[in-house]
N, C-alpha and C positions, 0 to 999 in steps of 0.2 A: 698545518693549516686547520685541520679538524680540531686539534687541541686549542688553538688560538680562538677559533669560533666558539668553542664550548666555554672557554674562560670569559669571552666577551659577553656571552649570553647570561652567564652567572653573575659577573661582577659589574657590568655596566647597567645602571638602573634605567628603568623606563622614566619618561618624563612624568612629573607630578600630576599633570592633567590626566594622563592615562591611568595613573595609579588611583586617582579619586574615582574613576569610573568603575573600579573594582569594589567600591564600598556601597553597601545597600542599607536601607532602613527596614528593619524587620518588625512586624506587628504580630504578636501572638494572641490568639483568641482561645478561650477555654470555657466550657460549661459542662453540664451533665445531661446525658440522654436517659430519661426514665422510661422503662418499658414494663408492660404488664403481660401476664399470660393470655389475656384476652386480645392482645395485639395492639393496644393503645400506646401512643408515644407522646411524651412531653419533654421539653427542654427547660432546665432550671439553672440558675446561676451557680457558679462554683462555690461561693461562700455566702453566708447570710449577711445581710446589711440592715441598717436602720431605715432604709428607704421606705417611704410610704407606699409607692407604687410597687405591686407585686412583680417579681422578675420571673415570669413563666410564659412560655409560648409554645406553639406547635412547630415553630421553626427556630433554629438556633441564632439567626442573624442578630436579633435584638437582645439576646441574652448573654452573648459572649462577654467575658471580662477581658479587657485588652491591656497589654503592656507592650512597650517598645524598647528596642535596643539597636545597636549597630551590628552589622555582620559584613563579611567580605567573601567574594567568590574565590574558590580554590580549584575548580576544574571546569573543563569544557562540558561536563555532564550536568552543570548547574548546581554543584555542591556549594554550600556556604558554611562558614564557621561563625559561631556566635557564642555569647555567654550562656551558661547553664541557668543563670538566674531567670532567663526568659522562659525556661521550661517550668511550667506552673508546679508549685509544690502542693499538689492536691493528690489525695489517694486515687488510684485508678478506679476504684469502686467505692460507693458509699455503703456503710453497714445498714441493714434493714431498719434497725431502730432509729438511726439518724434520718433515714429517708422518710419514715413515717412521721417524725416530728416536723420535718421540712414541709411535707405535703399538708399537714394540719395547719401550719402557719400560713401556707399559701392559700388554703381554702378560706381561712379567716380574713386574709388581706383581700381576696377576690370578692368576698361578700361585702366588705366595706367599700370597695371600689364600685360595686354594683349599686349600692345605696347612694353613693355620691353621684353616679351617672344618672340615676333616676331623677334626682332633684334637678340636675342641670337640664335633663330632657324635658321635664315638666315645665320649667321656666321658658325654655325655647319653644315648646308647643304653645304655651300661652301667648308668646310674642307672635308666633305664626298665625294664630287665630285672630289677632287683633290688629295686624298690620298688613300692608300691601306693598307692592314694589315701589310705589310713589314715596314711601317713607325713607328718610336718610339712613343708610347703612343696612337696608333690608336684605339685599343680596349677600352681604357679608355675614349677617346673622344666620341666614338660611344655610350658608356654607358651614358655619359652626355647628348648626343643628344636624346636618348630614354627617359631619365628623363624629359627633357624639353618638348618633344612631349606630354608626359602624363600630365604634368602640364598645357600645352596649352589647351588640351581637357577639363580638369577639370575647368580651369578658365573660358573658354567659356561657359560651362554648367552653372556655377554659375552666370555669368553675364546675360545670357538669362533668368535665373530663377528670378533674382532680377528685371530685366526690366519688366518681365511678372507680378510680384507682385505689382510693384509700382502703376499702375492705379486701382488695385483692391479696391473695396469699403468696403470689409469686411476682414480686416487684424487684426490679434491678435498675441501678443507676450507675452508668459507666461514663467515665471522663471522655469528652470529645474535644479534640484540639484542631485548630486551624491556623495556618501560618500564611501571612501575606507579605510578599517582598516588594519593596518600592525602590526603583532606581531613579536617580534624579540627575539632571544635567542642566547647565546653562546654555541655551541655544538662542542666539539672536536676541539677547536682552530679555529672555524669558526662562522660567524654570519649567522644564518638561519632565513630568513624572509618569512612570509606567509601572503598573502593578502586575504581579504574578503570584499564582498559588504555589505553595510549597508544602512539604511534609517532613516530619522527623524521621531520620533513617534508623534510629535506634542506637547509633554510635554516640558515646559520651565519655567524658573523663570527669575528674573532680570539679573542673571549672568550665568546661566547654561542651557544646553539643554540635552535631553535624546535621544540617538540613539539606534538602534537595528540591529544586523546582519540580513541579509535577510533570512539566514538559521534558525534563531530563536533558536540557540543553542550555548553554550559556546564552543570555540575551545578546543581541547584536550590538547594543550600545554599551555593554559591560566589558570589563577587563577581569582576567583571573590572575591570582597570585600563585606562585609555585610553592608547594609545601615539600621541603626536602626530607629525606629519610632521617637526617640528623639535624639538630637545631643549629642554624648558622651562627647564633650568638656564641656557641661553644667553639666553633672551628674557623670562623672567618676572620682570622688575624686578630682575634680578641675584640672584634667590633661588637659593642652592645647596642641596645636600643637607642636610636638617634632621633627619631621623630615618630609621630603616630598620625593615623588618619581616622576620621569618623565624625559623628555628630556629637554635639555637646549634650550633656544630660538635660532632658527636657520633658515638659508635659506633652500630652497628645496634641494640644493646640499648637505648641511650639514645633512639634515634629512636622506638622503640615506645611510649614513655611521654611524649614531649615534646608541647607545644602551641606554636604560633607566638606570638611576642610582639613588642614594639616597644621601641626604645631610641633615645635621642638620639645623633647621631654625635659629639657633643662628649665623650661618656663615654670615658675612656681604657681601652685594653687590652680592648676588647670582642671576644669571639670571634665575629666576623662569619660568618654562614653563607653560603657561596657560593651564588649564585643568588637571594638575597633582594633585593627592590626598595629603592632609595633614594628617598625622597620629600622634596619641598620643603615649605615651610610651608603651601602651598595643597593639599597632598595629591596632587600630581602626580608621577608617576614620572619621575625625572631621572637615574637611574643604577642600576646593578646591581653587586652584589658578584661579581666574577668573577676567577679566578686571583689572589685576594688583593688585587685592586684595586677601587676604588670609582668611578673616573672613566671608566666605559664607557657613559655615557649616550648619546653620539653614535652608538654602535653599535645602539641600540634601533630607531631608525627604519630604519636600513640593513637590520637583520635582518627587520623586519616588512614593509617595503615594497620591498625590492630586487627581488623576483620578482613583485610585485603592485602595481598602481597604487593610489594613495591613494583615488580614487573607488571602485574595485572592492572594496577592503577595507571601506570604509565601508558600501557597499551590501550586501555579503555579511553583514556584521555585523548590519545592520538586519534583513535577512531572517531570519537565525538567531534574532535576538531575538524576532521575532514567533512563530516556530515553537516557541520555548521555552514559550510559554503553553499549548501543546497537548501537548507530549511532552518528557520528560526522559530522559537516559541512565540506564540501570539499572546499579547498582553491582555489581561482582563479589562483594564481600563487605561486610558491615556488622557491626561489633562495638561493644560498649559497655563501658567501664571505669569502675566506680564509684569515686569519689574519697572520701577520708576527710573532706575539707572543701573548700569552694569554692576554686578557684584564684584568685590575685590577678593578674589581667591588666589592662592599661591601657585598659579599655574606656570610661573616662570622657572620653577625648579626648586628642588629641596634646599639648595644652598641659601635661598633668600627667605626661607620660612620665617626666621626671627624678625625680619623687617616688616612683615605684614600681619602676623598673628601674635597678639600679646595678651598678657594677663597683668594688669597693673591697677594701682589705686588712683582714682581720679576724684575731683571734688564731688562729694555726694555719694560715693560708693566705689565699688570695684568693677572694672570692665574687663571682659574676656572676649576677644574677637579681632576682626580686621581693624587695623590702625595704620593710617598713612599720613605722613607729614604733620603729626601731632594732633590729628582729629580722628574721631570715629567715623568710619565709612565702610559701606558694604554690610556684611552680616556680623552681628555681635550680641553679647548678653551683658546687661548691666544689673549688678546686684546693689540696690540702693541701701543707704544707711538705716532707713526705717524698716527694712525687711522686704520691701517690694522689689519686683524683678521685671525687667523688660528684655525680651529676646526678639530680634528681628532685624529689619534693615535700618541703616543709618545713612545720612547724607550731610556732610559739613557739620558733623558733631550733633546733629539733631535726628530724632526719630522720624523716618521718612519711608513710606511704602508699607508693606505688610508686616505686622508685628503683633506680639502678645505681651500684655502687661498684667502681672499678678500683684495686686495691692497687698498691704500688710494684713488685711482681714481675710485674704484668700480668694477674693473676687477675681475672676479671670476675664480680662478684656482682650478680644481678638478682632483685628480689622485693619483698615487702612489709616495710615498716619500721614499728616501733612504739617510741616513746620513744627514738629514736636507735639502735635495734638492729634488724638484719635477722633476723627470726625464721623466715621461710619463703621459699625461693627457690632459685636455682641458682648454680653456680659453674663457669665455663668457663676452661680454659687451652688452650694450643696442642695438647695431646695428650689431655686427658681432660675429662669433663663429669660434674657432680653436680647432682642436684635433690632437695631435701628440707629438713629442719630445719637451721638454722644458729644458733649461739650468739653471745654478745656478742664473743667473740674470733675470730669468723668461722670457727669450727670446725664440722664436721658433727656434728649431734646429732639425737636422735629417729630417725624413719624417713627413709631416703633411698636413692637409687639412684645408683650410680657406674658409669661405663663409660670405657674408653680405647681408643686406636687399636690397642693390642697385643692386643685381644680380651678383656681382663679385664672382669668384670662382677660387681657385688655389689648386692643389694637386701636391706635389713634395717635393723636398729637400729644407732645410732652413739652414742658418748659421748666428748666431748672430742677429736673428730676421728678416733677409732679405732672399728673395728667392735666392737660390744659388745652382746651379746644374741643373739636369733635372727636369722639371716641366711642368704642363699644366695650362695655365691661360685663363680664359674666363671672358669677361666684355662687357658692352654696348658700350664701346668706342674703342675697339680694335678687330682685327680679332682673331681667335683662335690661341693662342701662345703656341704651344707644342714644346719645345726644351730646349736650354741651357740658364740659367739665371745666372747673376753674380751681387752680391751686390744689389739685387732688380731690376736690369735692364735686360730686355730680349735681349739676343744677337742674337738669331735666331734658326731656326730649322736645325738640322743636318740631311740632307737627306741621306738615304741609297741608294747607287747606285747599280743597278743590270741590267741585260739584259732585264727586262720586261718594263723598262721605255721608254718613247718616246723622242729620242734625235734628235737634228738637228744642223746645222751649218749655219753661215752667212758669205758670202764671198764677196770680191771686187777685184780690180786689184792687191791688195797686195799679193794675193795667186798665181798670175801669174808672178809678176816682183820682182826681187831682184837685185838692181843695174842695170847692163846691161844684166843680165841673164833673160831669159823668160822660164816659165814653164806651161805646160798644166795640166789640171785636168782630171784624169781618173775616171769618175763617176761610172763606172762599178765595181770598186774595193773599194769604200768608206767603211771604218770601223773605228770607234773611238778606238784608242789604248792607249790614255793617257788623263787624266783630269787635267793636269797641275801639279804644284809643291806643291800646298797647301794640307794640310792633308784632306782626305776624308774618309767617312765610305763606304767602297766598299764591296759588297758581291759577291765573285767569281772573275774571271779574267776580266779585262777591255778589252772587244772586242765587242763593241756595234754597232748595226745597225744604220745607218743614215737614219732617216725617212723623214726629211724635210730639205730644203735648202732655205735660203733667199739670194737674190743676189742684190747687190747695182746697181741701174739703173742710178740715177741722184743725183746731188748736186747743191743747189742753183737754178739759172735759166739758167746756161750755161754749167756746167760740166756733161759729159755723159761718163759712163763706157763702153768702147769699147768691153769689154769681156761679157757684159750682155747677149746679145742674144744667143751667143754660149754656155755660161754656162747654161742658161735657157733651151735651147734645149737639152743639154747633160743630165741635171737632169731629165727632163720629159721622155726622151727616155729610161732611166734606171729605171723607175718606182718610182722616188722620187717625193714627193709633193714639189712644188716650188712656190715662190712668189717674188715680187719686192719691194725694199725699196728705199726711198728718204732721203738724208741727208739734214736736214733743215738748212737754212742760215739766219742770222739776218740782212744781208746786202741788200737783195732784197725783194720786196713785195711778200707776200704769194700767191697771186693769180697768179703771173707770175711763181712762182715755181711749183704750181699745174698744170698749163697749160703745162709747160715744161716736167714734169713727165708724164703726160697723153699722150703727143705727142710721146715721146721716147719709151713708153711701149705699145703703141696702138696695140691691137691684140695679144700681147705676155706678159701676166702678170702672167701666171701659174694658179694653182688652189687654191692658198692661198690668203687671203686678203692683200691688199697693206699695207706697214708699213712706218710710219713716224719716222725717227731717229732724236731726239732732244737732242743736247749735248752742249748748249751754256755755256760759262763761266759766272761768276758773273759780270765781267766788261762788257761783251757783253749785258747782260740783263739790266744793269744799263744804258748803252749807248742808248738803244732804248726806255727807259722810264719806265723800271721796269717790275715786274712780270705780272701785269695785261695786259700790252701791249703784252707781249710774249704770254700769254694765248689766247688773242684775235687773234693773228696772227696764232697760231697753229690751232685754231678752224676754221679759214678761209680755211686753206689748207685741213683740214680733211673733212669739209663739201662739198667743191668743188669736191674732189676726190670721196667721198661717193655718191654724187649725180650723177656724170658722170659714175661711174663704177657699181653702185647698190650694192656695198659691203662696209661694215663699216671697215675702216682701223684700224690697230693695232698701238698703240703709244709706242715707245721705248724711255725710259729715264734711267738715272743712279740712283743708290741708293742715291747719294748726292742730286740729283734733288728732289727725293722723300722726303728726310729729310728736305730740306730747302724751298721747294715751293709747293709740292703737296697738303698739308693741306689747302692752300689758293686757290686752283683751283676751278672754278665754277662747279656746278653739270653737266652742259652740256659737260664739258671736261672729267669728271670722268666716263661718261657712255661708253667711249671707252676702249676696252680691252688693258691691260698693258703688256709691255715686259720690265723687269727690268734687268739692268746690275749691278751685285754685285759680285765682285771678292773676295769671302770669303768662309770659310768653312760653313757659315751659309746662309740659304735661306732667301731672302727678306721677311719681315713680312708685306706685303700689298697684296691686291687682285691682282693676276696677271695670265696671260696665259702662258707666257714664262719667263724663267730665264736664263740669260747669266751668266754662272758660272765661266768661265775662258777665257782669250784671248790667252792662251798659250797651248791649247790642241794640240794633234797630231792625224791626220787622214790619214789612208792609202789611197794612190791615190792623195794626195795633198802635195806639197812641203812646208815645213816651218810650222809655228804655225797657228792655226785656232781657231776662236771663237766657243766655245762649248755651246750649249743651251739645255735645257730640258723643255718639255711641262708639265704644272702643272695639270696632270690628266692622265687618262688611254688612251690606243690606241683607244678604242671605242669612248671615249669622243672627242679625237682629230679628228677622222674621221667625227663625227657628228657635231661638233661645229666649226671646223677650216677649213675644206676642202670644197671648193665650187664645187658643182656638177651642171653643166648646165641643 
């Protein structure tokens, strides 16, 4: 009876469902820990890459280089066998010369990262100073700003640490390894994954290594395979490898959605997962897929018993088995993925493996996976003729559920599929990442977030792969662009108008004269009642306070506005902030124009900085010798007036001037505060202090149409930055 029981235990296989519970997904992580004699510690990646972002941190979690393979449990003590390829081929220690070069490269990369972050921070600070919570996307932009600030602090910390380590005479870089074991099951139409920490035991052969869970116990949901002292392939009635268990070869994205399965070894062109067990017809492990080979069965006993005797292994395994009844290892993390329909795995028994799992040519490519009644169903991998790959769930011959698609260019799409279409997920390339809606042509659609290593960021709406609708864009080469996009082009920010903003007007003789009629301005009654005819986003009724007034004083070197002094006096007497502006001419020397302006406004310039109004046509600019000549003339006027008044003038230009010329302007001109005229529903997307939004506004107390302006900031910022207090 005892002999019969022993034979039954050896030769009657467990059900396939139980065997699959013995298979685990193994993730190996490796990096280097750098230490100095001063006690400082850094973690750097195992190999150098062309990545723009420096791979260095004070914690290893973000630095680990990760690889995946199949493994299987072989003891109640939580031992697992897997391929040696998983064991990183990196030296245990880095030579000092190599380490010095790596640290110098990291210091250079961190300095570049700091420069990039400073630019982004400056743009976000400018946005914060000129916007409030009423502006569309304000809270999202402030969240981005907080993120950049945290990154700045961390990057600076890492840079200082690397610079401190570089001159150290006693540096050491030792390899650090971490193994994470994931068990997966299908439970009530869901994939339940549990993760455990493991370590390398030091036991290895030419193709295999032995790992062990840190808890040194077999998980409750797992099954263990028996490793015999002699290879069953050699003595079990000549029975060779009959079928194998494991995961298909996969990317990290595929690994997150895959379940272990089984297939007969007679199936051609199967993508065998390294580390998976080969089993004979009695369900005994007789080999392991390692280094692309399947004939490594003889190494199993050497791996498991070389450093431990057979009796000690058996006794230890029995003791651990008893203890498992009382205590189980606790998982690091458990998650559950709901499936659209039950997966088709070969749980009926190994005899029916060939009926469910196939590798065959189909129209459009080669399919490997679950196949039932002539259609793809359950889990499978399709290699298309153009080089693209899909791995994931299928239903009625269509991609359905969670899946990964890698196109012929290497872009990796991961997410939820419905009726052969990925409608929500992510797309990753070597340099950028997108998560959000995706259409049938794999273009971004709906809401999505895009980032890349150059520092570009966009969150908002997409259509046919282009930014379209409301979105927030951030890059090293533009100001913060929070507003409306169309076909990938930023149209501008739609300002929300309300009574809390700082409004002003600019006036000249045209507000006093209409043909032969003459009109006075009642500065005591000024209220903005209309913002013109263009569509605006208005909150509440338009009945806004006029806070500031700019009055035309001079033009060229001879024209003087006879209403200037009276208007300035009226504005100041009624508590308005006021200033003078000069209309620039291309026909007279800038020094003469500056002298004329200073003479006519002497002693009466108000409490706002002088403003230079520059509105030449293209022909006028060409006539004087081009844009560089114009820039030089503008600078002459600005410098003379600034030197004589002690106040830096404001520069007024049109959006057309900004588009055609401002990008060529010298830095010395760009340091002056800008006033932009753009008659549109969209705010100008340059750094500015004032925006002239319409020439057809209406103001109580003034006859006819009036230029309406808004300050790009709060009332407190206006008083602090724009108003001169003697």
